[in-house]
N, C-alpha and C positions, 0 to 999 in steps of 0.2 A: 391094259392102256397105258403103254410108256408114258405119251407127252401130252398134256393140255394145258389150257389156259383158263385162268379165273380170274375172276375180278374183286379184290378187296374193297371194302366202302367204309364207313363210318359206324357200321354194324358188326359187330363181332360174328363172322362166320365160318363152318368147318372146310377147312381146305380138304383134309383127307381124313378119313375114320381110321380107326385102330384096325390095323392088319397083321397078324402075327407071321405073315407069309411074307412080308416087305423085307426085303434085304439093304434097300437103299432109297432115300428120298432126296430130292434135290429141289429148293424154291429160290426161283428167281425173280426181282422186282425189276421187269423190263420198261416199265413207264410209269409216270403219275407222280405220287408223292411217297413218304417213308411211310412205309407198312411195318406194323408188329406182328409177330408170331408168337404162338405160346401153345403150351399144351393144358392150359386151364382158360375155358373160355370166359370166364367172370373176370380174369385180370390181365386181358390182352394187352391193353396199351401201358397199363400200370406196372407190369413185371414182365413185359415181352420182350422178344429180341428185335431190336430196329433192323430194317433192312432199306438203305437208301436205294434210291433209282439205280439199277446197275448192279446193284449187289446180289449176291447169292448165297446160300447155305446149304451143306448137304447133312445128311445123318446118315451113317453107313455102318452097319451091325458088325464088318469084318473088322472095323475100329473101336467096337465098343459101346457106338452109340445106340440110341432107342430108336431105331428105324422105323418100328411098328406103331409106334405112339399115334394119336390122332392130333391133328394140329389145327389151328384157329388162327384167323389172320382180321387185322383190323388197321384203319386208318385214322388218323385225328382230324383230317378233312379230305375233301375231294376223292379220288378212286386212285387206284392202282392196279396196272395190268400185271398177274403173276403168270409165271412158267412153271408147271410141275412136271416132274420127271418121277416116276416109281420104278424101281426093280423089283423081282420077285425072284423066289427061288431058295435053296439050299445053300450056306456059305460053308465052303471047305474048313472043317477042324471045327467049326461050333456048332454043329448038329449032333 
């Protein structure tokens, strides 16, 4: 599933589960409110990374990022439209 849409709300929810085969992950806040992302479902807004509307972040295994990790999202108010892109497969030189 290369591209999909998710909605972040004021309740922390998993965007992507752990997947050891994932080689890259991009999350974009397409519209709504600031959304926070984190690997810890308990501390998403307190310690998560904020993504303003229009911002995106990528986790790329070839760059040393943990692209396999589960990611959770939450807003402080309202909802946000998120776009998710995942890539899978071996990364040359890392396998």
